[in-house]
Structure formats: structure tokens, C-alpha cells
N, C-alpha and C positions, 0 to 999 in steps of 0.2 A: 400734668394729666390729673380730673380731679379725680374722686371716688366713683362717679358715676359712668365714667369711662373706661374702669378696669374691668376687665373682662376675663370668663376662665372657661375653658370645654371649647366647642368647639361653633355656640351660640353668641352672636353679638350682642344681643340685648342681655346678656348676664353681670352681673357685676361681682366686684369680690365686698366691695363693702358699703353698707345699706346709707342711706342718706336719711338725717333725721325727720323723723315723722311732722310732718305740717299738723297734724289734728290733736297732737297732744304736748304741744309744747305751751310749757308753764304749768303744766297738772303734775301736782306732788307725787317727789319720786319716780320720777322720769328725768332725763335728759342728766344733769351733773350727779354723777356717781359717788359721791362724799355720803350723802344720806346714808346710801345704800351701805358702802363701806363702815361707816360708823355701826350702823343696827346689826350686819353680819359679824363685826367683830369684837361688837357688844356679848350676843348671843354665844359666840365660841368664848371667851372669857367668862362667862356666867355658867355655860354648861361644863366647861373642862376643867376651871379651874376657883372660880370665888364662887359658884354655888354649892358644889360638892365640899370646898371646905367649911364653909358656915353653915353648911346642915350636918355637919361632922359631929359637933357637941348637942345635936337638937333633934328632936324627936320626928320621925316622918310627920307631915300635916296630911290632914284627914280630909280630901278632895273630891269624895265618891261624888259629892254632888254636881259640881263644878264642872266633873270630869261626863258626867252625866248630859250635862247639857250642851255641853261645847262640841259633845260627839253627836247627840244629835240633831245640833243646827248644822255642825259638818257636812251629816249627812242629807237635810234640808236642801242645802245649801250648793250640793256637790250636786243634786238631781235636778234642783235648779238652771243651772248653769248648761251643763249638756244638753237639757231640753230646749233650751232658747238659743243656745251657739247650733246646734243641729238644724232648726227651726230655720235660723238666720241665714248662716251659709250657707246650706246643704237645697234647702229649700225655695227659699226667695232670691240668693244669687248665684243658685247652681253651681258651686263648688264641685270641683272634682278630686279624687284621691294624691295626685300630684298639681294642685293646687299652686300656682306662683305668686309673688309679690301682687299686692291688692290696696292700694291705700288712696283709693279715692273717697268721696264726699257723699257719696250714696245715701240717705237713711237706715238701709238695714248693713252696712261697713262702719257708718259711723257708730252704730250702736253697739254691735261685736268691738269697735275699739273702746267705748265705756263699760261694756259689760265687761273685756279684757281689764281693764285699768280696777274694776269693784276684784276679780278673781286674782290680779296681782295682790289687792290689800288681803284677801285670804289668806295667799300665798304667806304670804306677812307674819301673820297671826298664827298661822299654823307650826308657825314656830316657838311657839306657847306648847304645843308636844312635847318638845325635853324638860322644859322648866318644868312640866306637871312629874317627869321621871326625877329631876332632882328634887324638889321641893319632897317626892313620896318615899327620896331614897332607895328610888330603883338605877341606881348606876349602872347596873348591867345591861339597861337596855338604852344606854345613850353609845350606842357604838358608831365606829369611825362609818358606816353604811348609812344608818341615820344621819348622823351631824352633816356628813358631805351631800347628804342626797338635799337635805334642807338648805342650805346655802346655796348649790347649784342651782334648783328650782329656784329658788327667790330673783340670782342674777339672771337667770335665762327668761324670767318674766320682767326683768327692768329692761332686758336687750329687746324683747318684744316689742314694749310699751315704748322705749325712747325711739325706735327704729323702725316702726311697722311691723313687726314680723308674724300678726297673730295671721295673715291668711298664708302663709308658709307652715306652721303648725297647726292647722284646724284641725285635720286628721287626728293627729296623735295627741291634741286637747281635749279632743271630743273622747275618744278614746280612755286617756287619763283620768277625766274629770267621770266619767261613765264608771270605770272602776274603784275611783274614791266613795264611787256611794257604797259600795258592797265592805269596802275595806272601812269605813267607819261605823259602818252597820256591827261591823263585826268587832269594831272597839268599844260601841254602845253597850252589846251584850255579854264582852266580858267584863266591864265595869260594873254591870248589878248583880256580879258575887260568883261566889261559887256555885248555887246553885240553878244558875244557869247555865254552866260548863255543858251542858247536853249540847246545847244548840250549837256549839264551837268545833264540832266535827270536819267544817269545812276549810279551816284556818290552811292545810296544803294547797289545798286546791283554789285559794285564792292568790299564794306564793307563785303557782302556775301562771294563772292568769299574768302576776306582772311581769312576770318571765317572758310570756305571748307578747307584751305589750311593749318589750324594748326589741324584739325579733321584729314585729311592726315597726317599729321607731327604724330599724335597721333597714328594712326592705324600702320603708320610704325614702326615708333620705340616697339611699342608691338609685332609689328612680327619680331622683331629681339630679344627681349628679350626669344622668346617659340622657333625661329627656330635654325636648327644647323648651323653652320658657324664659320669663324676667327672673330665675332663681338668683338669689343672694348670697355667693360665695360662702361668706360669714356664716350666715346660718347652717346653710347645709354641715360645713364641717363641726361646726356646735355640736349639732344634733346626730353627728354619724361618733363623735369622740363619747359624746352621752351613751348613747346605744349600744356603745360596746363595752365600756366602764360599767353600767350599771346593769348590763348580760350578764358577766364574768361575776361581778360582787353579788348580784340576787342567784344566781346557779350554784355559787361557793355556799353561800347563805343558805340554800335549800340543800344540799348536799350536810352540810355541818347540823341541820336543825331536820331531816329525816331520813337521811339515808346511815349514817352510824349508828351501830348498836349502842344504846347506852345503858350504864351500870344499874 
């Protein structure tokens, strides 16, 4: 039995395992997972072992200008991606909340695939967030949540680009990218220095928006479990695990950061 005939649920059009997306064959960092294994393994080794050890005998680097440029660029890129995805997917193609698999060769879907690859490259570059923390000796910010989040996002993007999962997660992709506009705006303002601290009063609400994002991800995933369509089982259950994991993790972070009395 081939992967395209492994079904789940009551809908015979559903499959457990995805087939290779013909549109992205030969694209960098798709298909063969070894390069992504090397990137994420190198990232983990540097931010957890090599980086802190190397910085232990050095003064923190002054990366303010670099971080400001990085955060401003990330803000603008996130705004561009969400605008294009909404236009292509929902205006041009008429995608729905529970959009099923779409790996057609229409101009709009091909542009979505190309934009998704650039977003994938952007997510790989976001690993630099943690590198900045290490080089500035802000090791307390290299939390388990932060590191695991970056690794999971990188691998999720690899999965989507290799097996054509863009339409499956388009709703949450748009929500997440929209949220990143606010997130990187916050980081940009924070990097300006103490004089701009008065503009950062909305940090708590940004965390609440992140938690809401995972509630929507959970609702979206449960919807795909019960709705009819050619949903891919692997995509559905990966999303479900991510929704539960990050919801719990962010709620714990919220409680620790905002609810407990601090000395």
C-alpha cells in the first residue's frame, strides 16, 4: 500500500503520509533532511555549549546597531509576507479556514510556494536571535522554550516545503506572521534603549496574543480532524502536538512572568 492510499478518519480522500511536492524538488534545504539536521544541531551546540563557553572569558559584544537593523527588517518582512499570503490565498484562491491540500500549478499557488520558501529561509535566519543573546551574554534569555520553539519552527517549515503543506496551515501561517509584525516591533523598540521603555507597556498583551494563537491552532487542527477533505494525517497531528505543547509552555511562561509576586 502506498503512502497516498493510507487513510484516516471516515473520509477516504484523507491520507496519513504526504507525497513529495513536485514543485519544490531541487530547492535548497528541501527534500534531504541532512542539511537541516546539521543546521539545527550546530545551532543547539553553539547556543548551549560552545557559545557560552567561548563568551565566558570575553566581554559582551555591542550589537545594538545590528539588532536594530535585524528587528526592523524582520518587522517589514513579516508585514510583507502576511499581506501577500492573505492576498494570494484568500483573495485570489478563495481558501477557507479549513483549507485542505492544494499542490496545484496555478500561478497563485506557485507564488505561495516560492514565498513560503523565502519565509522558510527567514525562519532559518531567525536562529540568529539566540546567537545574539549568547554574544551579548544574555544567557538567561536562552530558555528551553525559546530554543525548542526555533528548532520546531525550522523543521515545520522543512516539512511544509518538502511535502506541500502550505495550504494546510495557511490560516495559522497568516496569524503567526501577523503576530510577528508586533513581536519584532516590540523587539525594535526594546533595542532602542531605556529611554523608550515607556513604549513597551504592551508586552503582557503580546504574550496573550501568542497564547490565543495556539488556541486558534488547536481549534484549526480539531476542525481538520472532523471536517471532510484531503487533509494529510501527518500535518494534522504535528499541528496538534505543537498547539498543545506551546499553549502549555506559553501559559506557564505567562504565569511566571506576570502573575507571581516579584521581590
